[in-house]
N, C-alpha and C positions, 0 to 999 in steps of 0.2 A: 887401955887408952880411953880417955873420956870422949864422948860424942863430939863436942865442939872442936877439940884438937884434931880429930880424925877428919871431920868435915872440912876444916880449914886447910889441912894438908892436901886432901883430894881436890878441893877447889883450886888451890895454888898449882897443883900438878896440871889441872885442866887448862888454866890460863897460861901457864908457862909453855905447855906442849902445844896448845892451839894457836898461840900468838907469838910468843917470844922465839920458839924454836921452828916456826914455820917461815921459811925463807920467801922472799919475793917471787923467786922462780917457782916454788911449790904452789904458792897462792895463785899465781897467774896460770899455771898449767895443770893443776890437779883435776880440774873439770874436763880437760881434754884427753887425759891419759890415765888409765886405770893404774899403770905402773907408778906414776908420780903420785897419784892418790894413795897408793900403798906406802910409798916413802913417807908421806905426811902422816898417815895413820901409824906407821911404825915409830917415827920420832915422837909423836904425841904419846904413844903407849910407853915408850922408853922412860919417860918422866915418871909414870906410875910404877914401873919396874924398880927404878932407882930409889924413889922416895915414899911411895904409898904402902909398901909392904903387902901388896895385894897377892892373893893366891894365883896360881897359874890359870885357874878357871876364870877368875875375875879379869885377869890380864887379857885372856883370849876374848872375853866378851867386850872389853874396852876396845881392843883393836877392831874386832868385827863390826861393832856398832858404829865406831867412828868411820870405818871404811865405807859403810853404806849410808850414813847420815849425810856426810859432806856432799856427795854427788847430788843429793836432792836439791841443793842450792846451786852448786857450781856446774853441774852437767845437765840436769834436767829442768832447772829453773822452777821446780815445784814449790820451793820456799823462796820468798822474796826478802823479807826483813831478817837481818842477822840474828835478832833476838829469838826467832823461832828455831833456828839452827842451834843456838846456844841452849835454849830450853830443852830441846831433845837430848843434848849431851848431858844436861843437868839431871834429866829424868833417869838416864842410865846411871849416872854417878850415885844419885840418891837411892835408886833401886838396889844397887850393889851394896851400898852402906846399910840399907835396911836389912838386906839378907845377912850381912855380917853381924849386925847387932841382934837380929832375931835368932840366928843360928851360928854362933861364933865358932863352933867346932865342925862346921860343915865344909863343903867344897868351896864356899865363898867367905869363910872366916879368914881372919888375918893370918898370914903365914909367918911363923917365927923363923922359918928356915931361910927366908929371903932377906937380903939386906934392905935397909931403909932407915928412914928417920924414926927415931923413938923419942917420945916426949914423956916426961915424968919418970917413973920408975927407972 
């Protein structure tokens, strides 16, 4: 899969998971409850499982980093503007994609065994 297609799929997964699939209840309460924060991180990660064809290692890192980045804004108020929160998520996404392209047959390469969107071939 070419770079642009993969980047667009992963960014679409991010925006769908972080905004479209985050309910008002999750948004209002994820900063108050680690459990609700975990629900949000799980629904966010599910979009990557379904459409990004990421490896289990990449999926685990997506969940873990999302679980810990969001409370920096919602629970601890260490991040004020939303763009900083989003930039941290983008750094994770682009780091994982860089690992994929640098080491396609590694722990972070794309998994052909997992379902997902395929473009081209």
